[in-house]
Backbone as a chain_set.jsonl record, in Angstrom:
{"seq": "MKADKDKVGRYLKTAKGQIEGVLKMIEEDRYCIDVSNQLLAVEALLKKANREVLKAHMEHCVVEAVEDNKSQKIEEVLAIIDKLTK", "coords": {"N": [[117.375, 39.782, -94.103], [117.827, 42.985, -95.312], [119.821, 44.829, -95.282], [123.077, 46.218, -96.114], [125.184, 43.77, -95.951], [127.956, 43.454, -95.945], [128.877, 45.993, -95.189], [127.666, 46.361, -92.652], [128.774, 44.149, -91.396], [131.509, 44.872, -91.418], [131.466, 47.096, -89.667], [130.694, 45.788, -87.294], [132.725, 43.874, -86.932], [134.894, 45.561, -86.592], [134.085, 46.839, -84.251], [134.11, 44.642, -82.56], [136.863, 44.099, -82.485], [137.7, 46.451, -81.247], [136.457, 46.174, -78.764], [137.826, 43.964, -77.789], [140.285, 45.204, -77.544], [139.676, 47.086, -75.559], [139.167, 45.399, -73.403], [141.744, 44.42, -73.033], [142.997, 46.806, -72.327], [141.795, 47.24, -69.867], [142.727, 45.04, -68.424], [145.379, 45.801, -68.345], [145.264, 47.883, -66.678], [144.774, 50.525, -67.586], [144.482, 54.112, -68.104], [141.491, 55.624, -67.022], [139.993, 57.503, -68.577], [140.987, 57.058, -71.125], [140.08, 54.445, -71.556], [137.322, 54.919, -71.437], [137.007, 56.58, -73.695], [137.553, 54.749, -75.732], [135.418, 52.996, -75.355], [133.321, 54.676, -76.066], [133.874, 54.907, -78.771], [133.338, 52.302, -79.613], [130.585, 52.209, -79.086], [129.723, 54.097, -80.982], [130.267, 52.784, -83.388], [128.528, 50.588, -83.148], [126.108, 51.938, -83.19], [126.175, 52.943, -85.805], [126.069, 50.54, -87.257], [123.558, 49.597, -86.45], [121.968, 51.664, -87.449], [122.25, 51.283, -90.21], [120.993, 48.785, -90.495], [118.371, 49.399, -89.627], [117.698, 51.409, -91.465], [117.662, 49.993, -93.906], [115.595, 48.264, -93.275], [113.437, 50.032, -93.093], [113.401, 51.049, -95.679], [112.72, 48.829, -97.175], [111.101, 46.637, -95.881], [109.219, 48.133, -94.333], [108.187, 49.907, -96.234], [106.988, 48.089, -98.014], [105.079, 47.029, -96.255], [103.47, 49.266, -95.733], [102.441, 49.708, -98.25], [100.874, 47.452, -98.443], [99.018, 47.948, -96.527], [99.627, 47.173, -93.865], [100.055, 47.616, -90.556], [101.74, 46.636, -88.625], [104.557, 46.611, -89.055], [105.2, 49.292, -88.853], [104.624, 49.747, -86.182], [106.617, 48.148, -85.079], [108.914, 49.598, -85.79], [108.441, 51.967, -84.383], [108.622, 50.973, -81.778], [111.33, 50.311, -81.677], [112.422, 52.872, -81.995], [111.56, 53.995, -79.605], [113.18, 52.502, -77.821], [115.69, 53.405, -78.618], [115.652, 56.029, -77.84], [115.747, 56.09, -75.123]], "CA": [[117.868, 41.112, -93.801], [118.078, 43.708, -96.555], [120.93, 45.778, -95.104], [124.361, 45.895, -96.734], [125.797, 42.842, -94.987], [129.392, 43.724, -95.864], [129.066, 47.23, -94.421], [127.299, 46.076, -91.261], [129.782, 43.223, -90.9], [132.733, 45.625, -91.134], [131.247, 47.851, -88.432], [130.654, 44.883, -86.149], [134.056, 43.296, -86.74], [135.734, 46.618, -86.017], [133.645, 46.998, -82.856], [134.618, 43.466, -81.839], [138.286, 44.341, -82.256], [137.837, 47.501, -80.239], [136.071, 45.603, -77.462], [138.974, 43.165, -77.343], [141.291, 46.177, -77.112], [139.242, 47.66, -74.279], [139.414, 44.381, -72.385], [143.186, 44.418, -72.781], [143.29, 48.04, -71.587], [141.35, 47.035, -68.484], [143.702, 44.124, -67.811], [146.633, 46.545, -68.154], [144.967, 48.971, -65.743], [145.012, 51.775, -68.297], [143.811, 55.327, -67.642], [140.026, 55.522, -67.164], [139.495, 58.32, -69.683], [141.339, 56.349, -72.364], [139.13, 53.327, -71.667], [136.018, 55.495, -71.752], [137.028, 57.018, -75.096], [137.441, 53.562, -76.581], [134.04, 52.514, -75.235], [132.501, 55.565, -76.887], [134.124, 54.539, -80.166], [132.586, 51.066, -79.84], [129.168, 52.591, -79.151], [129.486, 54.78, -82.256], [130.218, 51.756, -84.432], [127.287, 49.826, -82.987], [125.022, 52.803, -83.659], [126.241, 52.959, -87.273], [125.572, 49.249, -87.73], [122.112, 49.574, -86.217], [121.355, 52.607, -88.376], [122.199, 50.623, -91.521], [119.965, 47.747, -90.442], [117.055, 50.043, -89.56], [117.483, 52.107, -92.739], [117.247, 48.989, -94.88], [114.274, 47.78, -92.87], [112.434, 51.03, -93.455], [113.351, 51.17, -97.137], [112.166, 47.635, -97.801], [110.002, 45.989, -95.162], [108.179, 49.082, -93.94], [107.539, 50.392, -97.457], [106.096, 47.016, -98.463], [103.963, 46.921, -95.307], [102.576, 50.404, -95.944], [101.74, 49.442, -99.516], [99.903, 46.385, -98.187], [98.188, 48.389, -95.405], [99.936, 46.415, -92.649], [100.621, 48.582, -89.609], [102.632, 45.958, -87.681], [105.943, 47.035, -89.277], [105.329, 50.653, -88.319], [104.675, 49.581, -84.726], [107.944, 47.635, -84.756], [109.856, 50.714, -85.896], [108.175, 52.859, -83.248], [109.168, 50.328, -80.578], [112.8, 50.477, -81.737], [112.689, 54.293, -81.726], [111.416, 54.156, -78.143], [114.378, 51.965, -77.179], [116.838, 54.24, -78.97], [115.563, 57.337, -77.199], [115.784, 55.949, -73.656]], "C": [[118.276, 41.767, -95.108], [119.258, 44.668, -96.464], [122.178, 45.277, -95.83], [125.168, 45.063, -95.736], [127.295, 43.089, -94.845], [129.666, 44.942, -94.985], [128.789, 46.993, -92.936], [128.337, 45.144, -90.64], [131.097, 43.915, -90.568], [132.6, 46.418, -89.846], [131.347, 46.938, -87.216], [132.008, 44.227, -85.884], [135.015, 44.318, -86.146], [135.384, 46.828, -84.558], [134.161, 45.84, -82.006], [136.094, 43.645, -81.516], [138.52, 45.399, -81.202], [137.465, 46.996, -78.847], [137.211, 44.752, -76.914], [140.093, 44.081, -76.862], [140.952, 46.798, -75.775], [139.482, 46.66, -73.158], [140.895, 44.317, -72.023], [143.59, 45.662, -71.985], [142.92, 47.889, -70.117], [142.325, 46.113, -67.751], [145.012, 44.841, -67.488], [146.474, 47.732, -67.21], [145.27, 50.34, -66.35], [144.149, 52.904, -67.734], [142.321, 55.296, -68.0], [139.489, 56.299, -68.371], [139.819, 57.678, -71.023], [140.394, 55.174, -72.606], [137.76, 53.853, -72.08], [135.946, 55.956, -73.205], [136.901, 55.84, -76.054], [136.039, 52.963, -76.525], [133.084, 53.377, -76.055], [132.666, 55.255, -78.373], [133.366, 53.262, -80.536], [131.096, 51.381, -79.978], [128.843, 53.238, -80.492], [129.402, 53.771, -83.403], [128.943, 50.928, -84.352], [126.083, 50.638, -83.457], [124.995, 52.869, -85.182], [125.686, 51.659, -87.854], [124.054, 49.172, -87.589], [121.388, 50.499, -87.181], [121.226, 51.984, -89.772], [121.098, 49.569, -91.567], [118.575, 48.376, -90.451], [116.718, 50.78, -90.852], [116.98, 51.129, -93.802], [115.858, 48.451, -94.557], [113.186, 48.759, -93.303], [112.294, 51.15, -94.969], [112.678, 49.985, -97.811], [110.927, 47.137, -97.081], [108.868, 46.949, -94.833], [107.446, 49.61, -95.165], [106.562, 49.349, -97.977], [104.877, 46.898, -97.553], [102.97, 48.055, -95.504], [101.771, 50.191, -97.221], [100.656, 48.388, -99.342], [98.971, 46.705, -97.023], [98.383, 47.548, -94.147], [100.662, 47.354, -91.693], [101.615, 47.952, -88.631], [104.072, 46.443, -87.83], [106.171, 48.435, -88.726], [105.41, 50.598, -86.796], [106.034, 49.052, -84.288], [108.985, 48.752, -84.772], [109.666, 51.682, -84.737], [108.733, 52.273, -81.952], [110.694, 50.466, -80.531], [113.17, 51.933, -81.435], [112.554, 54.576, -80.24], [112.657, 53.656, -77.413], [115.591, 52.858, -77.422], [116.836, 55.563, -78.205], [115.571, 57.272, -75.682], [117.175, 56.173, -73.149]], "O": [[118.988, 41.17, -95.915], [119.651, 45.26, -97.47], [122.319, 44.089, -96.12], [125.757, 45.598, -94.797], [127.847, 42.952, -93.753], [130.568, 44.928, -94.147], [129.581, 47.379, -92.077], [128.733, 45.33, -89.489], [131.733, 43.596, -89.564], [133.513, 46.419, -89.02], [132.003, 47.273, -86.23], [132.392, 44.046, -84.728], [135.846, 43.986, -85.301], [136.271, 46.979, -83.717], [134.595, 46.037, -80.871], [136.525, 43.372, -80.395], [139.417, 45.276, -80.368], [138.106, 47.364, -77.862], [137.525, 44.81, -75.725], [140.772, 43.772, -75.883], [141.836, 47.015, -74.946], [139.948, 47.033, -72.082], [141.254, 44.178, -70.854], [144.422, 45.584, -71.081], [143.642, 48.351, -69.234], [142.7, 46.37, -66.607], [145.671, 44.535, -66.494], [147.418, 48.486, -66.973], [145.918, 51.188, -65.736], [143.205, 52.664, -66.981], [141.945, 54.982, -69.13], [138.628, 55.804, -69.098], [139.018, 57.745, -71.955], [139.961, 54.941, -73.735], [137.116, 53.295, -72.968], [134.934, 55.744, -73.873], [136.216, 55.934, -77.072], [135.53, 52.477, -77.535], [132.148, 52.864, -76.667], [131.706, 55.334, -79.14], [132.82, 53.152, -81.633], [130.431, 50.878, -80.883], [127.796, 52.958, -81.076], [128.555, 53.9, -84.286], [128.345, 50.605, -85.379], [125.152, 50.094, -84.05], [123.923, 52.853, -85.787], [124.927, 51.677, -88.823], [123.357, 48.733, -88.504], [120.313, 50.162, -87.678], [120.2, 52.148, -90.433], [120.362, 49.468, -92.549], [117.699, 47.939, -91.197], [115.566, 50.773, -91.284], [116.006, 51.399, -94.504], [115.048, 48.213, -95.454], [112.144, 48.354, -93.817], [111.189, 51.332, -95.48], [112.124, 50.124, -98.902], [109.822, 47.209, -97.619], [107.697, 46.624, -95.028], [106.222, 49.747, -95.146], [105.433, 49.68, -98.34], [103.763, 46.69, -98.033], [101.76, 47.836, -95.449], [100.571, 50.461, -97.264], [99.632, 48.43, -100.023], [98.217, 45.84, -96.577], [97.419, 47.245, -93.444], [101.757, 47.83, -91.992], [102.269, 48.674, -87.878], [104.746, 46.665, -86.825], [107.24, 48.721, -88.187], [106.19, 51.334, -86.191], [106.552, 49.455, -83.246], [109.83, 48.841, -83.881], [110.647, 52.164, -84.17], [109.262, 53.009, -81.119], [111.271, 50.708, -79.471], [114.123, 52.193, -80.702], [113.355, 55.323, -79.676], [113.137, 54.31, -76.488], [116.421, 53.042, -76.532], [117.892, 56.143, -77.953], [115.416, 58.298, -75.02], [117.412, 56.098, -71.944]]}, "num_chains": 1, "name": "protein.A"}
């Protein structure tokens, strides 16, 4: 993986902490909108982490594949884009 591991790791560790907080909120029967807002924050962090991973993939793996005339990497990226847009 070519992505900035420290940056991605920070995003994921923060998301993990937020998920643990959401679980505690649910156990405490907290207000639904507050829980939903925290879930949205977790989603945003996961999207940031994924963006970093995909950015690095495109900057390294895809560029190398294009230079070597290998279309498989482009198909992989298109498949991920399809998943992201559903």
